[in-house]
BAFIVO-940824 format. One record per residue (C-alpha): residue number from 1; residue in three letters; x, y, z. Coordinates in steps of 0.2 Angstrom, whole numbers, padded with zeros to 4 digits. Layout:
 pos code     X     Y     Z
 NUM  ALA     X     Y     Z
...
This chain:
 pos code     X     Y     Z
   1  MET -0004 -0048 -0120
   2  ALA -0006 -0029 -0125
   3  VAL -0003 -0015 -0114
   4  GLU -0019 -0010 -0105
   5  PRO -0029  0006 -0110
   6  GLU -0026  0021 -0099
   7  GLY -0035  0020 -0083
   8  THR -0037  0001 -0083
   9  PRO -0034 -0007 -0066
  10  CYS -0018 -0017 -0071
  11  TRP -0009 -0023 -0055
  12  ALA -0011 -0025 -0037
  13  ASP  0002 -0027 -0023
  14  ALA  0004 -0026 -0004
  15  MET  0017 -0023  0009
  16  PHE  0018 -0036  0024
  17  THR  0029 -0036  0039
  18  ASP  0026 -0055  0040
  19  LEU  0029 -0059  0022
  20  GLU  0029 -0078  0025
  21  GLY  0013 -0076  0035
  22  ALA  0005 -0067  0020
  23  LYS  0011 -0080  0008
  24  SER  0004 -0094  0019
  25  PHE -0013 -0085  0021
  26  TYR -0016 -0080  0003
  27  GLY -0010 -0097 -0003
  28  ASP -0023 -0105  0008
  29  VAL -0038 -0093  0005
  30  LEU -0035 -0089 -0014
  31  GLY -0024 -0104 -0019
  32  TRP -0009 -0093 -0024
  33  THR  0008 -0100 -0027
  34  PHE  0023 -0088 -0026
  35  GLY  0039 -0085 -0037
  36  GLU  0056 -0082 -0031
  37  SER  0059 -0066 -0021
  38  SER  0068 -0052 -0031
  39  SER  0082 -0046 -0020
  40  GLU  0086 -0033 -0033
  41  PHE  0069 -0025 -0030
  42  GLY  0067 -0026 -0011
  43  ASN  0061 -0045 -0011
  44  TYR  0046 -0041 -0022
  45  THR  0037 -0058 -0024
  46  GLN  0025 -0062 -0037
  47  ALA  0009 -0072 -0034
  48  TYR  0002 -0084 -0046
  49  ALA -0015 -0092 -0049
  50  ASN -0015 -0107 -0060
  51  GLY  0002 -0101 -0066
  52  LYS -0003 -0084 -0071
  53  ALA  0004 -0068 -0062
  54  VAL -0011 -0060 -0052
  55  ALA -0003 -0049 -0038
  56  ALA  0013 -0047 -0028
  57  VAL  0018 -0046 -0010
  58  VAL  0034 -0037 -0003
  59  PRO  0041 -0033  0014
  60  PRO  0038 -0015  0020
  61  MET  0050 -0001  0017
  62  PRO  0059  0006  0032
  63  GLY  0047  0016  0043
  64  GLN  0031  0008  0036
  65  GLU  0031 -0008  0046
  66  GLY  0014 -0014  0051
  67  GLN  0005 -0003  0038
  68  SER -0002 -0017  0027
  69  ALA -0014 -0012  0013
  70  TRP -0017 -0017 -0005
  71  CYS -0012 -0005 -0018
  72  LEU -0021 -0005 -0035
  73  TYR -0012  0002 -0050
  74  LEU -0020  0011 -0065
  75  ALA -0012  0010 -0082
  76  SER -0004  0025 -0089
  77  PRO  0005  0027 -0106
  78  ASP  0016  0041 -0098
  79  ALA  0018  0040 -0079
  80  ALA  0026  0058 -0078
  81  ALA  0011  0065 -0088
  82  THR -0001  0057 -0076
  83  ALA  0008  0063 -0061
  84  ALA  0007  0081 -0068
  85  LYS -0012  0078 -0071
  86  ILE -0014  0072 -0053
  87  ARG -0006  0088 -0046
  88  ASP -0016  0099 -0058
  89  ASN -0032  0092 -0051
  90  GLY -0029  0093 -0033
  91  GLY -0021  0076 -0030
  92  GLU -0005  0072 -0021
  93  VAL  0010  0062 -0029
  94  LEU  0017  0052 -0014
  95  MET  0031  0044 -0024
  96  GLU  0037  0052 -0040
  97  PRO  0037  0041 -0056
  98  MET  0051  0029 -0054
  99  GLN  0059  0016 -0067
 100  VAL  0058 -0002 -0061
 101  GLY  0071 -0010 -0071
 102  ASP  0064 -0016 -0088
 103  PHE  0047 -0020 -0080
 104  GLY  0040 -0002 -0081
 105  SER  0038  0014 -0072
 106  MET  0027  0017 -0056
 107  ALA  0021  0031 -0046
 108  LEU  0010  0032 -0030
 109  ALA -0003  0045 -0027
 110  ARG -0018  0051 -0017
 111  ASP -0034  0058 -0023
 112  PRO -0041  0074 -0014
 113  GLY -0052  0063 -0003
 114  GLY -0037  0053  0003
 115  VAL -0038  0037 -0008
 116  VAL -0021  0030 -0011
 117  PHE -0018  0022 -0028
 118  GLY -0004  0017 -0040
 119  VAL  0001  0022 -0058
 120  TRP  0009  0009 -0069
 121  GLN  0017  0013 -0086
 122  ALA  0021 -0004 -0093
 123  GLY  0037 -0011 -0099
 124  GLN  0041 -0029 -0099
 125  HIS  0028 -0031 -0085
 126  GLU  0011 -0027 -0093
 127  GLY  0000 -0032 -0078
 128  PHE -0012 -0045 -0073
 129  GLU -0010 -0061 -0083
 130  ALA -0028 -0067 -0078
 131  ARG -0044 -0058 -0072
 132  ALA -0060 -0064 -0065
 133  THR -0054 -0082 -0064
 134  PRO -0051 -0091 -0047
 135  GLY -0037 -0082 -0037
 136  ALA -0036 -0068 -0049
 137  TYR -0041 -0049 -0048
 138  CYS -0059 -0046 -0053
 139  TRP -0065 -0028 -0047
 140  ALA -0061 -0013 -0036
 141  GLU -0070  0001 -0028
 142  VAL -0065  0018 -0022
 143  PHE -0071  0019 -0004
 144  THR -0072  0038  0000
 145  ARG -0080  0050  0012
 146  ASP -0080  0063 -0001
 147  PRO -0088  0056 -0017
 148  ALA -0089  0073 -0026
 149  LYS -0070  0075 -0025
 150  SER -0066  0057 -0031
 151  ASP -0080  0059 -0045
 152  ALA -0071  0075 -0051
 153  PHE -0053  0070 -0049
 154  PHE -0053  0052 -0057
 155  PRO -0061  0057 -0073
 156  ALA -0050  0072 -0074
 157  VAL -0034  0062 -0073
 158  PHE -0040  0046 -0083
 159  PRO -0053  0045 -0097
 160  TYR -0067  0039 -0086
 161  ARG -0086  0043 -0088
 162  VAL -0095  0043 -0071
 163  LYS -0112  0034 -0070
 164  GLN -0122  0036 -0054
 165  MET -0133  0022 -0047
 166  GLN -0151  0027 -0046
 167  ASP -0154  0022 -0028
 168  ASP -0157  0035 -0014
 169  ALA -0151  0023 -0001
 170  ILE -0134  0020 -0007
 171  ASP -0121  0033 -0015
 172  PHE -0113  0022 -0028
 173  ALA -0105  0026 -0045
 174  LEU -0096  0017 -0059
 175  TYR -0081  0024 -0068
 176  ASP -0082  0018 -0086
 177  LEU -0069  0017 -0100
 178  GLY -0078  0017 -0116
 179  ALA -0093  0005 -0113
 180  ASP -0084 -0005 -0099
 181  PRO -0085 -0001 -0081
 182  VAL -0068 -0003 -0073
 183  LEU -0070  0004 -0056
 184  GLY -0084  0007 -0043
 185  ARG -0085  0022 -0031
 186  MET -0094  0020 -0014
 187  LYS -0097  0033 -0001
 188  MET -0091  0027  0016
 189  THR -0106  0028  0028
 190  ASP -0105  0030  0047
 191  ASP -0103  0011  0048
 192  PHE -0085  0014  0045
 193  PRO -0075  0020  0061
 194  PRO -0067  0037  0058
 195  GLU -0050  0030  0060
 196  VAL -0052  0019  0044
 197  PRO -0045  0030  0030
 198  PRO -0052  0030  0012
 199  TYR -0045  0016  0002
 200  LEU -0047  0006 -0014
 201  ASN -0055 -0010 -0011
 202  VAL -0048 -0024 -0022
 203  TYR -0059 -0040 -0026
 204  PHE -0051 -0057 -0029
 205  THR -0061 -0071 -0038
 206  VAL -0065 -0087 -0028
 207  GLU -0075 -0102 -0033
 208  ASP -0085 -0102 -0017
 209  CYS -0087 -0086 -0007
 210  ASP -0093 -0094  0009
 211  ALA -0079 -0107  0009
 212  ALA -0066 -0093  0006
 213  VAL -0073 -0083  0021
 214  ALA -0072 -0099  0032
 215  ARG -0054 -0102  0027
 216  ALA -0049 -0084  0029
 217  THR -0057 -0082  0047
 218  GLU -0050 -0098  0052
 219  ARG -0033 -0091  0048
 220  GLY -0036 -0075  0058
 221  ALA -0045 -0063  0046
 222  ILE -0059 -0052  0051
 223  LEU -0075 -0053  0042
 224  ARG -0081 -0035  0039
 225  PHE -0096 -0037  0028
 226  GLY -0106 -0052  0020
 227  PRO -0106 -0064  0013
 228  MET -0120 -0056  0002
 229  THR -0127 -0061 -0015
 230  SER -0129 -0047 -0028
 231  PRO -0133 -0046 -0046
 232  PHE -0114 -0046 -0049
 233  GLY -0109 -0061 -0038
 234  ARG -0109 -0067 -0020
 235  PHE -0095 -0057 -0011
 236  ALA -0088 -0053  0007
 237  ALA -0076 -0040  0013
 238  LEU -0062 -0045  0025
 239  SER -0047 -0039  0034
 240  ASP -0032 -0051  0033
 241  PRO -0022 -0055  0049
 242  GLN -0010 -0041  0046
 243  GLY -0024 -0028  0043
 244  ALA -0025 -0027  0024
 245  ALA -0043 -0025  0018
 246  PHE -0049 -0035  0003
 247  SER -0064 -0043 -0004
 248  VAL -0068 -0060 -0012
 249  ILE -0082 -0063 -0025
 250  ASP -0089 -0078 -0033
 251  VAL -0095 -0071 -0049
 252  LYS -0106 -0086 -0054
 253  THR -0118 -0084 -0040
 254  THR -0129 -0070 -0043
 255  GLU -0146 -0063 -0037
 256  GLY -0157 -0049 -0041
 257  GLU -0159 -0036 -0055
 258  THR -0145 -0026 -0061
 259  PRO -0147 -0008 -0054
 260  LYS -0150  0007 -0066
 261  PHE -0136  0020 -0068
 262  SER -0137  0038 -0075
 263  ASP -0122  0046 -0084
 264  THR -0117  0061 -0073
 265  THR -0101  0066 -0083
 266  ALA -0101  0084 -0087
């Protein structure tokens, strides 16, 4: 597997105070199995779908208990150079680039609107071993209250072009790498309580959206939106029992016409 192009979403992980509870929940909802915990790296535990590495779970760092959230990592050929671009364009580096054994180098950052994301410079660990198959990562969207800041920041740090959806009712954009959309950007409406911070919403693929939602809610998840069928698939947004937001999508079940987008990149 080749190293992902700069700016490609390449990995996702989350901290959970109840690590065994998280493993049980996602194992049931997404069909994940789990590898051995790596005590050398803080009991970091990889999740697998059909034998392919698709995500990881880890206990929280001291002082961060009860703050579960999924973190999406964007590929970088040079984490230090990306960190410099983040600062130069009004973002904040929360964790300086750090070597993780032979696996690669990581950094954590926040965009000017408050969206937290990761940066990954691949070593032995190049990222997702599967995409858009059951249990695997499929898509992600930047949820922000300040879309203008995100639309300026992310293309300044990564080689994205911004395309705005032509719909007066919804403020939604795509960030493209070349001809391929790799991230969405959604303006948070007043439906989001003010205490909900901006975030990157990660979508995992499922065979049946409604069945996945039923399994999740039976296990204590909260349904936030959907299920709804779109031109891109049938999807729903949830919060897991420990509060981490994520979405599930059945990409085979589609409905409606693909919306039109216009390029707004300067």
